[in-house]
C-alpha positions in Angstrom: 146.8 68.3 212.3 143.1 68.8 211.9 141.6 69.3 208.5 138.4 71.3 208.3 135.4 70.5 206.1 136.3 73.1 203.4 139.7 71.5 202.7 138.0 68.0 202.5 135.4 69.4 200.1 138.0 70.9 197.8 140.1 67.7 197.9 137.2 65.4 197.0 136.0 67.9 194.2 139.6 67.8 192.7 139.7 64.0 192.9 136.3 63.8 191.2 137.4 66.2 188.4 140.5 64.2 187.8 138.4 61.0 187.6 136.0 62.6 185.1 138.7 64.0 182.9 140.6 60.6 182.9 137.4 58.8 181.9 136.7 61.2 179.0 140.3 60.6 177.7 139.9 56.8 178.0 136.5 56.7 176.3 137.5 59.1 173.5 140.5 56.9 172.5 138.4 53.7 172.1 137.5 52.6 168.5 133.9 51.6 168.2 133.4 49.8 164.8 130.1 50.0 163.0 128.5 46.8 161.7 127.6 48.5 158.4 129.1 51.7 157.0 126.0 52.8 155.2 123.4 51.6 157.8 121.0 54.5 157.0 120.6 53.4 153.3 120.2 49.8 154.4 117.5 50.9 156.9 115.6 52.7 154.2 115.7 49.7 151.8 114.8 47.1 154.5 111.1 47.0 153.7 112.0 46.3 150.1 114.1 43.3 151.2 111.2 42.0 153.4 108.7 42.3 150.5 111.1 40.5 148.1 111.7 37.6 150.5 108.0 37.2 151.3 107.2 36.9 147.6 110.1 34.5 146.9 109.1 31.7 144.5 112.3 29.8 145.1 113.2 27.6 148.0 116.8 28.0 148.8 117.9 27.0 152.3 121.1 27.9 154.1 122.2 25.2 156.6 125.2 24.3 158.5 126.5 20.8 158.8 129.1 18.2 157.8 132.0 17.9 160.4 130.3 19.0 163.6 133.0 19.6 166.1 130.9 20.6 169.1 127.2 21.4 169.6 126.3 24.4 167.3 129.8 24.6 165.9 130.2 23.6 162.2 132.8 23.4 159.5 130.7 23.7 156.3 127.9 25.8 155.0 125.5 23.9 152.8 123.3 25.9 150.3 120.5 23.7 148.9 118.3 24.9 146.1 115.1 22.8 145.8 113.4 24.5 142.9 113.7 27.6 140.8 112.8 28.7 137.3 116.5 28.8 136.3 120.1 28.9 137.4 121.1 31.7 139.7 124.1 33.2 138.0 125.0 35.8 140.6 125.0 34.8 144.3 127.1 36.3 147.1 127.6 34.8 150.5 128.9 37.1 153.1 130.3 36.3 156.6 129.9 39.0 159.1 131.8 39.0 162.4 129.8 41.2 164.9 132.8 41.7 167.2 135.4 42.6 164.5 134.3 43.9 161.1 137.9 43.6 159.7 137.3 39.8 159.6 134.3 40.0 157.3 134.4 38.0 154.1 132.5 38.1 150.8 132.5 35.2 148.3 130.8 35.2 144.9 129.4 31.9 143.8 126.9 30.3 141.4 123.9 28.2 142.5 122.8 25.7 139.9 119.2 24.4 139.8 118.5 21.3 141.8 122.1 21.2 143.2 123.6 21.8 146.5 126.6 23.9 147.1 129.0 23.2 150.0 131.4 25.8 151.2 134.0 25.4 153.9 134.1 27.8 156.9 137.1 26.2 158.5 139.2 29.3 157.7 136.9 31.5 159.8 138.1 32.3 163.3 136.3 30.7 166.2 133.3 32.6 167.6 129.9 34.0 166.5 129.3 34.7 162.8 126.4 35.8 160.6 126.1 34.3 157.1 124.1 36.3 154.6 123.3 34.7 151.2 122.1 37.2 148.5 121.1 36.3 145.0 119.3 37.8 142.0 116.6 36.0 140.1 115.2 38.1 137.3 114.8 41.7 138.5 114.4 40.8 142.2 117.1 40.4 144.8 116.6 37.9 147.6 118.4 37.4 150.9 118.7 34.7 153.6 120.4 35.4 156.9 121.5 32.9 159.5 123.7 33.1 162.6 126.2 30.4 163.6 129.2 29.7 165.8 132.4 28.4 164.4 
């Protein structure tokens, strides 16, 4: 049996339509999580964050260390405050997981002048993380961000 070109054209057009419809269904069922729920507000206030961090008169560093399991993989976060006019009573360290926002964690802490604060990250799942330390000193809010692998 010989098939003419019109029948072949209709067959390939129907196959293409089935492919497109199935791709639309598959893509519409996928959940794409946002890193931030209110990203628009954060974008508007980003210049304020840059200005505050540039005018920072404190020297707080966020580093990773202690039990190093593999290169670039750490078990502890060390927050070192070298000098500040007073104790920072309200500090928040947040751990963001870019691949799964459900694993994000937020921890409130206090940073004392001239001290270092150690925090274990052993309970975090293995993979890429972003640590954000936010603190208030007076009226200004400061922020340090650092990426690490656990």
